[in-house]
C-alpha positions in Angstrom: 7.9 -63.4 -45.2 5.5 -60.6 -44.3 5.0 -58.5 -41.3 7.3 -58.2 -38.3 9.5 -61.3 -38.0 11.2 -62.2 -34.7 14.2 -64.4 -35.3 15.3 -66.7 -32.6 18.8 -65.6 -31.6 21.2 -68.2 -30.5 22.7 -66.2 -27.6 19.3 -65.7 -26.0 19.6 -69.0 -24.1 23.1 -68.1 -22.9 21.9 -64.7 -21.6 19.0 -66.3 -19.8 21.4 -68.7 -18.1 23.3 -65.8 -16.4 20.4 -63.6 -15.4 20.4 -62.7 -11.7 24.0 -63.8 -11.1 25.0 -60.4 -9.7 26.6 -59.3 -13.0 25.6 -56.6 -15.4 24.9 -58.1 -18.8 26.3 -56.2 -21.8 25.1 -57.0 -25.3 27.4 -55.5 -27.9 27.1 -55.5 -31.7 26.6 -53.2 -34.7 23.6 -51.0 -35.0 20.6 -52.7 -36.6 21.8 -56.2 -35.6 18.7 -56.8 -33.4 19.9 -55.8 -29.9 16.8 -53.8 -29.1 14.5 -56.6 -30.2 16.4 -59.2 -28.2 16.6 -57.1 -25.0 12.9 -56.4 -25.1 12.2 -60.1 -25.7 14.4 -61.1 -22.7 12.4 -59.0 -20.3 8.8 -59.8 -21.5 8.3 -62.6 -18.9 9.0 -60.2 -16.0 6.0 -58.0 -16.9 5.7 -54.9 -14.6 8.9 -55.9 -12.8 10.9 -55.0 -15.9 11.6 -51.8 -17.7 13.2 -50.8 -21.0 14.8 -47.4 -21.6 16.3 -45.8 -24.7 19.4 -44.0 -23.6 19.3 -41.7 -26.6 16.3 -39.9 -25.0 17.0 -36.8 -22.9 14.6 -37.7 -20.1 16.5 -41.0 -19.7 20.0 -39.5 -19.9 19.4 -37.0 -17.1 19.3 -39.9 -14.5 22.9 -40.9 -15.2 25.2 -38.9 -13.0 28.7 -40.1 -11.9 28.9 -40.9 -8.2 25.1 -40.5 -7.7 23.6 -43.9 -8.1 20.3 -42.8 -6.4 19.6 -40.7 -9.5 18.8 -43.9 -11.3 16.2 -45.0 -8.7 13.2 -43.4 -10.6 14.0 -45.8 -13.5 14.9 -48.9 -11.4 12.9 -48.9 -8.1 10.7 -52.0 -7.7 12.2 -53.6 -10.8 13.8 -57.0 -11.2 15.4 -56.3 -14.5 16.1 -53.1 -16.4 17.4 -52.6 -20.0 19.4 -49.6 -20.9 19.5 -49.6 -24.7 22.2 -47.7 -26.8 24.0 -47.1 -23.5 27.1 -46.0 -25.2 25.5 -42.6 -25.8 25.7 -41.9 -22.0 28.9 -40.2 -20.8 30.9 -42.3 -18.3 28.3 -45.0 -18.7 30.7 -47.7 -17.3 31.5 -45.8 -14.2 27.8 -44.9 -13.5 26.6 -48.5 -13.9 29.5 -49.9 -11.8 28.6 -47.6 -8.9 24.9 -48.3 -9.3 25.5 -52.1 -9.4 27.7 -52.0 -6.3 25.0 -50.1 -4.5 21.9 -52.0 -5.7 23.3 -55.4 -6.9 19.8 -57.1 -6.8 18.6 -55.3 -9.9 19.6 -57.1 -13.1 20.9 -54.5 -15.6 21.1 -55.4 -19.3 23.0 -52.7 -21.2 23.2 -52.8 -25.0 25.5 -50.8 -27.2 27.1 -50.6 -30.5 30.8 -50.3 -31.1 31.5 -47.2 -29.2 31.4 -49.1 -25.9 34.7 -50.4 -27.1 35.7 -47.3 -29.0 35.7 -45.1 -26.0 36.3 -47.9 -23.4 33.4 -46.5 -21.5 31.7 -49.6 -20.2 33.7 -52.8 -20.2 36.9 -51.5 -18.6 35.3 -49.7 -15.6 33.2 -52.7 -14.9 35.9 -55.4 -15.0 34.7 -58.4 -13.0 31.1 -57.1 -12.9 30.0 -57.5 -16.5 29.3 -60.5 -18.7 29.7 -59.5 -22.3 27.8 -61.0 -25.3 28.1 -60.2 -29.0 25.1 -60.0 -31.3 26.1 -59.9 -35.0 23.8 -60.0 -38.0 21.9 -63.3 -38.4 23.6 -66.6 -38.8 22.2 -69.3 -41.2 20.8 -71.3 -38.3 19.0 -68.2 -36.9 17.4 -67.6 -40.4 16.4 -71.3 -40.5 14.6 -70.7 -37.2 11.8 -68.9 -39.2 12.2 -70.3 -42.8 13.8 -72.9 -45.0 16.8 -71.6 -47.0 16.7 -72.4 -50.7 19.6 -72.0 -53.1 17.9 -68.8 -54.3 17.6 -67.5 -50.7 21.3 -68.3 -50.2 22.3 -66.3 -53.2 20.2 -63.4 -51.9 22.1 -63.7 -48.6 25.4 -63.5 -50.5 24.3 -60.3 -52.2 22.3 -58.5 -49.5 23.7 -59.9 -46.3 22.0 -61.1 -43.1 20.9 -58.1 -41.1 17.4 -58.9 -39.7 15.7 -56.0 -41.6 17.3 -57.1 -44.9 16.4 -60.8 -44.5 12.9 -59.9 -43.5 12.4 -57.6 -46.6 10.1 -59.3 -49.1 11.6 -58.3 -52.4 15.1 -57.8 -53.8 14.4 -54.1 -54.3 13.5 -53.7 -50.6 16.5 -55.7 -49.5 18.8 -53.4 -51.6 17.2 -50.3 -50.0 17.5 -51.8 -46.5 21.2 -52.7 -46.8 22.1 -49.4 -48.4 20.4 -47.6 -45.6 22.3 -49.6 -43.0 25.7 -49.2 -44.8 25.3 -45.4 -45.3 23.2 -44.2 -42.3 24.0 -46.4 -39.4 27.4 -48.2 -39.4 29.7 -45.2 -39.0 27.4 -43.2 -36.8 29.1 -44.0 -33.5 32.6 -43.7 -34.9 32.0 -40.2 -36.1 30.3 -39.2 -32.8 32.8 -40.7 -30.4 36.2 -40.6 -32.2 38.1 -37.6 -33.5 38.2 -38.5 -37.2 39.8 -35.5 -38.8 39.0 -36.5 -42.3 35.7 -38.4 -42.6 36.2 -38.7 -46.4 39.5 -40.5 -46.0 37.8 -42.9 -43.5 34.9 -43.6 -46.0 37.4 -44.0 -48.9 39.4 -46.5 -46.8 36.2 -48.6 -46.2 35.5 -48.7 -49.9 39.1 -49.6 -50.8 38.9 -52.5 -48.3 35.6 -53.6 -49.8 37.3 -53.9 -53.2 40.1 -56.0 -51.6 38.0 -58.6 -49.7 39.9 -61.9 -49.6 43.2 -60.4 -50.7 46.3 -59.6 -48.6 46.2 -55.9 -47.5 49.2 -53.6 -47.9 49.1 -50.7 -45.4 51.7 -48.9 -47.4 49.6 -49.1 -50.6 46.5 -47.9 -48.8 48.4 -45.0 -47.2 49.7 -44.0 -50.6 46.3 -44.2 -52.3 44.6 -42.2 -49.5 47.5 -39.7 -49.1 47.8 -40.3 -45.4 50.3 -41.9 -43.0 50.5 -45.6 -42.2 49.5 -44.8 -38.6 46.2 -43.1 -39.7 45.3 -46.2 -41.9 46.1 -48.5 -39.0 44.0 -46.4 -36.6 41.0 -46.3 -39.0 41.2 -50.1 -39.6 41.2 -50.6 -35.8 38.1 -48.4 -35.5 36.3 -50.2 -38.3 37.0 -53.5 -36.5 35.8 -52.2 -33.2 32.7 -50.9 -35.0 31.8 -54.4 -36.1 32.1 -53.4 -39.8 35.2 -55.5 -40.6 37.3 -58.3 -39.2 41.0 -58.4 -39.7 42.2 -62.0 -40.4 45.8 -62.8 -39.8 48.0 -65.4 -41.4 48.5 -68.7 -39.5 52.2 -69.6 -39.1 54.3 -71.9 -37.0 57.3 -71.4 -39.2 58.1 -67.8 -40.1 60.9 -68.8 -42.4 58.6 -70.5 -44.9 55.1 -69.1 -43.9 53.9 -65.5 -43.9 53.5 -64.3 -40.4 52.4 -60.7 -40.3 50.2 -60.6 -43.5 46.5 -60.0 -43.1 43.3 -59.8 -45.0 40.1 -57.8 -44.2 36.7 -59.4 -44.3 33.4 -57.7 -43.7 31.1 -59.0 -40.9 28.2 -58.6 -43.3 28.8 -59.3 -47.0 25.7 -57.2 -47.9 27.5 -54.1 -46.4 30.5 -54.9 -48.5 28.4 -55.1 -51.7 26.6 -51.9 -50.8 30.0 -50.1 -50.4 31.1 -51.2 -53.9 27.5 -50.4 -55.2 27.2 -53.8 -56.8 24.2 -56.2 -56.5 24.5 -57.8 -59.9 23.6 -61.5 -60.3 26.4 -63.7 -58.8 26.9 -65.9 -61.8 28.2 -63.1 -63.9 30.5 -61.6 -61.2 34.2 -61.7 -61.1 34.2 -61.4 -57.3 31.8 -64.2 -56.5 34.5 -66.4 -55.1 35.6 -63.6 -52.7 32.0 -62.9 -51.7 31.5 -66.6 -50.8 34.8 -66.7 -48.9 33.8 -63.6 -46.9 30.3 -65.0 -46.2 31.8 -68.3 -44.9 34.3 -66.4 -42.7 31.5 -64.2 -41.2 29.5 -67.4 -40.5 32.4 -68.9 -38.6 32.8 -65.7 -36.6 29.1 -65.8 -35.7 29.4 -69.4 -34.5 32.4 -68.4 -32.5 30.5 -65.8 -30.6 28.5 -68.6 -28.9 31.7 -70.1 -27.4 33.4 -69.1 -24.1 36.7 -69.1 -26.0 36.0 -68.2 -29.6 38.4 -69.9 -32.1 40.9 -67.8 -34.1 40.0 -67.4 -37.7 43.0 -67.1 -40.0 44.4 -68.0 -43.4 47.6 -69.8 -44.5 50.1 -68.7 -47.1 53.7 -69.7 -47.8 56.4 -67.5 -49.2 56.2 -69.5 -52.4 52.5 -68.7 -52.8 50.7 -71.8 -51.5 47.5 -70.8 -49.8 44.5 -72.1 -47.7 41.6 -69.7 -47.6 40.4 -70.2 -44.0 42.1 -71.7 -40.9 40.0 -72.2 -37.7 42.2 -72.7 -34.7 40.5 -73.7 -31.5 43.0 -74.6 -28.8 45.2 -77.3 -30.4 42.6 -78.2 -33.0 43.1 -76.9 -36.5 40.5 -77.0 -39.3 41.5 -75.9 -42.8 38.8 -74.9 -45.4 39.2 -74.1 -49.1 36.2 -72.0 -50.4 35.2 -72.7 -54.0 32.3 -71.5 -56.0 31.8 -75.0 -57.4 32.5 -78.4 -56.0 36.0 -79.5 -57.0 39.0 -81.5 -55.8 41.6 -79.5 -53.8 45.0 -80.8 -52.7 45.8 -80.1 -49.0 49.0 -82.2 -49.3 51.5 -79.5 -48.6 49.5 -78.2 -45.6 49.0 -81.6 -44.1 52.7 -82.3 -44.4 53.3 -79.4 -41.9 50.1 -79.9 -39.9 49.1 -83.7 -40.2 46.5 -83.5 -37.4 44.5 -80.8 -39.2 40.9 -81.5 -40.4 40.4 -80.4 -44.0 37.3 -79.6 -46.0 36.4 -78.0 -49.4 33.3 -75.8 -49.0 31.1 -74.5 -51.7 27.7 -72.7 -51.6 25.5 -75.8 -51.8 27.2 -77.2 -48.7 25.7 -74.4 -46.6 22.2 -75.6 -47.5 22.5 -78.8 -45.5 
């Protein structure tokens, strides 16, 4: 794959369907996930009646003043649709856009932002009832298939380097490694450090690395606090920030019977497995790796999360473990429907007997890498 590749994003159609419905459209997701590319693509058909603005630029920022919606008119007058990219960098952005939208509801605003929209509650809360929110995560397998066939070798590359657009588009393994290391070190924490008072950035970064080594395993807050030399509350706060920054996803245990099933246990998965591998500085061939099973499980969970972002009510992604040590890797609960998945590196028989005894209506499946090639 050479040159600039534009991937077809699955949420594009959904966003199109709600344009000009008198709501502000908010596209959230990690930096480098393709929000700028998508927002520019969404407005191409409107020609001169559309404008794109990068809110990180001083000449754009000066037009955003609380209580003075007319200050935005030089950017929006005569436009049908306007994109404000990286809008989380504007102070009181939610309040400014709410007042503007109430004053000039006919202009379709598309605001994009990374985690700090949520971190500082700056946009979604002030605009309750006026905003339609979408999430754009790194590429799903279907989105990658929109531009190329995925071979087994490609799949293994995705397990190692992840699915950020710039990484998938890179033409060699060396370039993929450079791209994902750049994202993991230069972009992902940027908003957290800018918008949140993190007293000890080193503890924050050490925590991310510890979580990267524990992918797929039950996390002990006490253990992490001891290793890092900080309180439980600091660890919990940082985990929450990492989740709001689209770096990790906390997966809780599924339980209808607290006496026999673990209820409060949780695992941490990374929304992009390439970021996880970059944090542990390991891109060795999968066949020789001790952690390949966890890498595959993490990849599978991330894929289910991406599929969930397309639904009005995303399913809950969990795991199941009993007090006696029985475990199912992934539970997807959508309303009353329960699907149970065991992730294995190679095709093999797995007994779901004990789980089905408790949840006889559940769908069950053993998944392994080759199944993702279908």
